[in-house]
Every structure is written in C-alpha cells, then in structure tokens.
Backbone as CSV, one residue per row, in Angstrom:
resi,resn,N_x,N_y,N_z,CA_x,CA_y,CA_z,C_x,C_y,C_z
1,UNK,52.452,4.866,182.468,51.337,5.682,182.867,50.725,6.458,181.648
2,UNK,49.497,6.445,181.607,48.852,7.092,180.463,48.725,8.490,180.670
3,UNK,48.784,9.321,179.463,48.532,10.708,179.605,47.211,11.245,179.336
4,UNK,46.298,10.259,179.238,44.975,10.591,178.893,44.351,11.235,180.141
5,UNK,43.898,12.536,179.915,43.389,13.317,181.107,42.134,12.645,181.599
6,UNK,41.278,12.164,180.872,40.018,11.443,181.335,40.390,10.167,182.259
7,UNK,41.454,9.443,181.649,41.856,8.262,182.359,42.512,8.574,183.882
8,UNK,43.230,9.800,183.781,43.791,10.269,185.044,42.748,10.653,185.905
9,UNK,41.733,11.434,185.548,40.669,11.925,186.294,39.889,10.776,186.812
10,UNK,39.611,9.746,186.003,38.869,8.627,186.383,39.523,7.760,187.476
11,UNK,40.821,7.773,187.354,41.686,7.051,188.368,41.667,7.833,189.626
12,UNK,41.738,9.075,189.751,41.698,9.882,190.816,40.323,9.937,191.592
13,UNK,39.345,9.895,190.733,37.910,9.722,191.190,37.687,8.368,191.905
14,UNK,38.307,7.375,191.251,38.130,5.932,191.875,38.955,5.902,193.197
15,UNK,40.099,6.487,193.303,40.782,6.552,194.427,40.045,7.326,195.570
16,UNK,39.504,8.507,195.167,38.714,9.235,196.075,37.473,8.547,196.660
17,UNK,36.820,7.747,195.768,35.715,7.018,196.180,36.066,5.925,197.147
18,UNK,37.066,5.320,196.912,37.788,4.316,197.852,37.968,4.966,199.133
19,UNK,38.602,6.047,199.212,39.013,6.751,200.454,37.740,7.095,201.155
20,UNK,36.703,7.685,200.347,35.389,7.976,200.882,34.706,6.820,201.594
21,UNK,34.801,5.670,200.855,34.188,4.463,201.408,34.862,4.014,202.747
22,UNK,36.180,4.103,202.787,36.947,3.683,203.905,36.528,4.652,205.097
23,UNK,36.596,5.948,204.825,36.253,6.965,205.907,34.744,6.668,206.396
24,UNK,33.894,6.306,205.512,32.451,6.115,205.951,32.396,4.933,206.917
25,UNK,33.109,3.876,206.605,33.292,2.652,207.320,33.907,3.015,208.633
26,UNK,34.809,3.787,208.616,35.605,4.112,210.041,34.642,4.872,210.697
27,UNK,33.911,5.824,210.169,32.986,6.689,210.857,31.826,5.850,211.523
28,UNK,31.409,4.907,210.703,30.312,4.046,211.347,30.738,3.331,212.553
29,UNK,31.938,2.788,212.454,32.676,2.033,213.537,32.878,2.951,214.794
30,UNK,33.186,4.084,214.437,33.449,5.085,215.663,32.111,5.507,216.183
31,UNK,31.173,5.597,215.489,29.778,5.978,216.012,29.251,4.772,216.838
32,UNK,29.514,3.618,216.535,29.134,2.465,217.340,29.992,2.459,218.623
33,UNK,31.241,2.669,218.459,32.022,2.821,219.691,31.643,3.981,220.716
34,UNK,31.222,5.044,220.219,30.718,6.095,220.881,29.494,5.786,221.591
35,UNK,28.552,4.934,220.932,27.330,4.696,221.577,27.616,3.622,222.703
36,UNK,28.514,2.799,222.563,28.882,1.760,223.624,29.516,2.446,224.719
37,UNK,30.471,3.464,224.517,30.942,4.211,225.514,29.967,5.000,226.399
38,UNK,29.002,5.656,225.571,27.872,6.372,226.318,27.130,5.376,227.258
39,UNK,26.877,4.293,226.790,26.125,3.214,227.657,26.938,2.792,228.966
40,UNK,28.221,2.598,228.629,29.100,2.345,229.769,29.209,3.503,230.741
41,UNK,29.330,4.618,230.212,29.422,5.883,230.980,28.103,5.926,231.900
42,UNK,26.968,5.737,231.184,25.742,5.795,232.075,25.637,4.821,233.076
43,UNK,26.087,3.590,232.725,26.083,2.524,233.786,26.935,2.804,234.957
44,UNK,28.151,3.360,234.618,29.085,3.795,235.753,28.552,4.926,236.524
45,UNK,27.887,5.855,235.807,27.360,6.885,236.640,26.183,6.428,237.617
46,UNK,25.486,5.509,237.116,24.420,4.955,237.870,24.968,4.247,239.067
47,UNK,26.074,3.466,238.788,26.791,2.746,239.977,27.274,3.747,240.951
48,UNK,27.930,4.829,240.429,28.486,5.899,241.328,27.376,6.503,242.105
49,UNK,26.253,6.854,241.416,25.175,7.418,242.248,24.628,6.432,243.282
50,UNK,24.662,5.151,243.104,24.152,4.188,244.025,25.124,4.046,245.117
51,UNK,26.395,4.169,244.808,27.388,4.005,245.936,27.350,5.329,246.731
52,UNK,27.129,6.480,246.160,26.918,7.602,247.005,25.750,7.583,247.888
53,UNK,24.591,7.032,247.353,23.394,6.834,248.209,23.666,5.796,249.233
54,UNK,24.348,4.785,249.112,24.680,3.754,249.988,25.649,4.353,250.984
55,UNK,26.553,5.186,250.636,27.548,5.772,251.551,26.689,6.773,252.474
56,UNK,25.837,7.559,251.963,25.013,8.441,252.850,24.177,7.673,253.728
57,UNK,23.592,6.505,253.312,22.741,5.710,254.185,23.813,5.084,255.342
58,UNK,25.099,4.724,254.945,25.984,4.264,256.021,26.362,5.339,257.000
59,UNK,26.435,6.616,256.523,26.711,7.750,257.499,25.473,7.925,258.438
60,UNK,24.343,7.863,257.795,23.098,8.000,258.568,22.974,7.037,259.623
61,UNK,23.243,5.691,259.277,23.151,4.693,260.208,24.217,4.688,261.265
62,UNK,25.450,5.248,261.003,26.424,5.442,261.913,26.038,6.478,262.882
63,UNK,25.434,7.507,262.507,24.853,8.583,263.348,23.916,8.187,264.291
64,UNK,23.010,7.396,263.707,21.868,6.863,264.537,22.375,5.818,265.638
65,UNK,23.372,5.049,265.239,24.055,4.072,266.023,24.708,4.902,267.240
66,UNK,25.424,6.034,266.919,25.967,6.858,267.933,25.023,7.451,268.917
67,UNK,23.866,7.918,268.379,22.813,8.525,269.188,22.250,7.446,270.254
68,UNK,22.013,6.278,269.540,21.445,5.068,270.396,22.594,4.762,271.466
69,UNK,23.744,4.648,271.168,24.910,4.356,272.132,24.759,5.292,273.279
70,UNK,24.728,6.613,272.773,24.751,7.638,273.801,23.623,7.611,274.766
71,UNK,22.427,7.343,274.160,21.138,7.151,274.997,21.284,5.875,275.809
72,UNK,21.963,4.885,275.395,22.154,3.636,276.292,23.020,3.887,277.318
73,UNK,24.137,4.735,277.127,24.945,5.075,278.117,24.300,5.882,279.187
74,UNK,23.520,6.750,278.767,22.717,7.651,279.671,21.884,6.903,280.553
75,UNK,21.103,5.873,279.966,20.165,4.994,280.703,20.879,4.231,281.642
76,UNK,22.027,3.757,281.226,22.868,2.875,282.287,23.299,3.756,283.474
77,UNK,23.677,4.984,283.315,24.175,5.873,284.350,22.948,6.120,285.193
78,UNK,21.791,6.409,284.559,20.625,6.790,285.433,20.186,5.615,286.298
79,UNK,20.129,4.374,285.601,19.859,3.213,286.306,20.792,2.922,287.513
80,UNK,22.197,3.069,287.269,23.071,2.862,288.256,22.916,3.926,289.381
81,UNK,22.443,5.035,289.114,22.162,6.086,290.234,20.891,5.597,291.010
82,UNK,19.867,5.156,290.251,18.845,4.614,290.842,19.104,3.454,291.858
83,UNK,19.744,2.447,291.255,20.240,1.380,292.163,21.061,1.780,293.376
84,UNK,21.928,2.856,293.094,22.835,3.298,294.328,21.790,3.921,295.353
85,UNK,20.846,4.684,294.916,19.862,5.218,295.916,18.991,4.181,296.609
86,UNK,18.542,3.177,295.916,17.819,2.022,296.493,18.658,1.278,297.422
87,UNK,19.939,1.116,297.163,20.850,0.456,298.033,21.151,1.182,299.321
88,UNK,21.032,2.538,299.363,21.128,3.295,300.555,19.988,3.051,301.518
89,UNK,18.802,2.967,300.827,17.570,2.840,301.722,17.462,1.429,302.152
90,UNK,18.131,0.442,301.582,18.091,-0.880,301.914,18.724,-1.163,303.176
91,UNK,19.782,-0.491,303.478,20.635,-0.649,304.749,19.886,-0.325,305.836
C-alpha cells in the first residue's frame, strides 16, 4: 500500500464514485418499480370500484326482484279472491 496522500485520496474518491454510480442505478431501478406498482395499484383500485358498483347493482336488482315477487304474490291472492267470488255466483 502506498503512503502517498494524493493516491489514497484518489482511491477513496474512485471508490466513492463507484458507490454513487451503484446507488444511482439502484435508485433508478426502484423508481421504475414504484411507477409499476402505482400503475398496478391504480388498476386494482379501478377493479375494486367496478366490483363495488357491480355489487350495488346486484343488491338493487335483488331488491327489485323481491318487490316484484311480492307484487306477484299479491296479484295471485287478489285473483284467487276474485275467482272464489265468481265461483260463488256461478252456483
């Protein structure tokens, strides 16, 4: 090992520059990964929102189906009453 202070300083600067270059490369790679993860996150949030919307539509349709079923049952009951009354007069 040399005891020349300038040579030692130059060696340390070269090592520091190598580390800085490595860190910049890693930073760039991490920034790309962050951007990719943000895109994936946005896509998943959009899918979740779509599923929530679909789920709400399913609930709305189920409620409408229940109302229509109740109306149908009421109509059947009333028609049965009418038929029963007509059958009384038929005798």
